C-alpha positions as CSV (number, residue, x, y, z in Angstrom):
1,M,0.0,-0.3,0.0
2,T,1.1,3.5,-1.4
3,S,0.4,6.9,0.3
4,V,0.7,9.7,-1.1
5,T,-0.4,13.3,-0.8
6,A,-3.0,14.5,-4.0
7,T,-0.5,16.9,-5.2
8,N,1.9,14.2,-5.4
9,F,-0.6,11.9,-7.0
10,R,-1.7,14.5,-9.6
11,S,1.9,15.2,-10.7
12,N,2.4,11.5,-10.9
13,I,-1.0,9.7,-11.7
14,K,0.7,7.6,-14.6
15,H,2.7,5.9,-12.0
16,Y,0.2,5.6,-9.3
17,M,-2.3,4.2,-12.1
18,D,0.7,1.4,-12.9
19,L,0.9,0.6,-9.3
20,V,-2.6,0.3,-9.0
21,I,-2.9,-1.8,-12.3
22,R,-0.6,-3.2,-13.0
23,D,1.0,-4.6,-9.2
24,S,-2.2,-4.6,-7.8
25,Q,-1.4,-2.2,-5.2
26,E,-3.7,0.3,-3.4
27,V,-2.7,3.8,-2.9
28,I,-4.1,6.0,-0.6
29,I,-4.6,9.9,-1.7
30,N,-4.1,12.1,1.1
31,R,-6.0,15.6,0.9
32,G,-5.8,17.7,4.5
33,N,-7.5,15.5,6.8
34,E,-9.5,13.7,4.0
35,A,-8.2,10.5,2.0
36,A,-9.4,8.4,-1.1
37,V,-8.3,5.1,-2.2
38,L,-7.3,4.0,-5.3
39,I,-7.7,0.0,-5.9
40,P,-7.5,-2.2,-8.8
41,M,-11.4,-2.5,-10.5
42,D,-10.9,-6.2,-9.9
43,Q,-10.9,-5.5,-6.3
44,Y,-13.7,-2.9,-6.5
45,N,-15.9,-4.8,-8.1
46,A,-15.3,-7.8,-5.6
47,I,-16.0,-5.5,-2.8
48,K,-19.2,-4.3,-4.2
49,E,-20.4,-8.1,-4.9
50,T,-19.9,-8.7,-1.2
51,E,-21.9,-5.8,-0.6
52,Y,-24.8,-7.1,-2.8
53,L,-24.7,-10.4,-1.4
54,M,-24.3,-9.1,2.3
55,S,-27.4,-6.9,2.1
56,S,-29.8,-9.4,2.0
57,K,-30.0,-11.1,5.6
58,E,-31.3,-14.3,4.7
59,M,-28.7,-14.5,2.1
60,E,-25.5,-13.3,4.9
61,T,-27.3,-16.2,6.4
62,T,-27.0,-18.9,3.6
63,I,-23.5,-17.9,2.7
64,L,-22.4,-18.0,6.5
65,T,-24.6,-21.6,6.6
66,G,-22.7,-22.8,3.7
67,M,-19.3,-21.8,4.7
68,E,-19.4,-23.0,8.0
69,D,-21.2,-26.6,6.9
70,I,-18.0,-27.1,4.6
71,R,-15.4,-26.4,7.4
72,K,-17.8,-28.7,9.0
73,G,-17.3,-31.3,6.3
74,N,-20.6,-31.1,6.5
75,F,-21.1,-31.7,2.2
76,E,-21.1,-33.8,-1.0
77,E,-18.9,-34.0,-3.6
78,V,-20.3,-33.8,-6.9
79,D,-19.0,-34.2,-11.0
80,I,-20.2,-31.2,-12.4
81,D,-20.4,-33.1,-15.6
82,E,-23.1,-35.4,-13.9
83,L,-25.3,-32.5,-13.1
């Protein structure tokens, strides 16, 4: 993770975009007492997908129950070609 001032970011935007896109690094852009974070698009999409899935209490419960079942070994393996 890299932290820069807004002025430095503006002056070197290509460099910081390359860090994010090519190297999957997050860049924190500081502006006084505020800050923003620049992240790769796939990371942003994963965050938004998680946010969407967890926005429904029923879906959240289903996912968490499924994860617990997997952790406990309570599942049955199937061959996807047989479905």
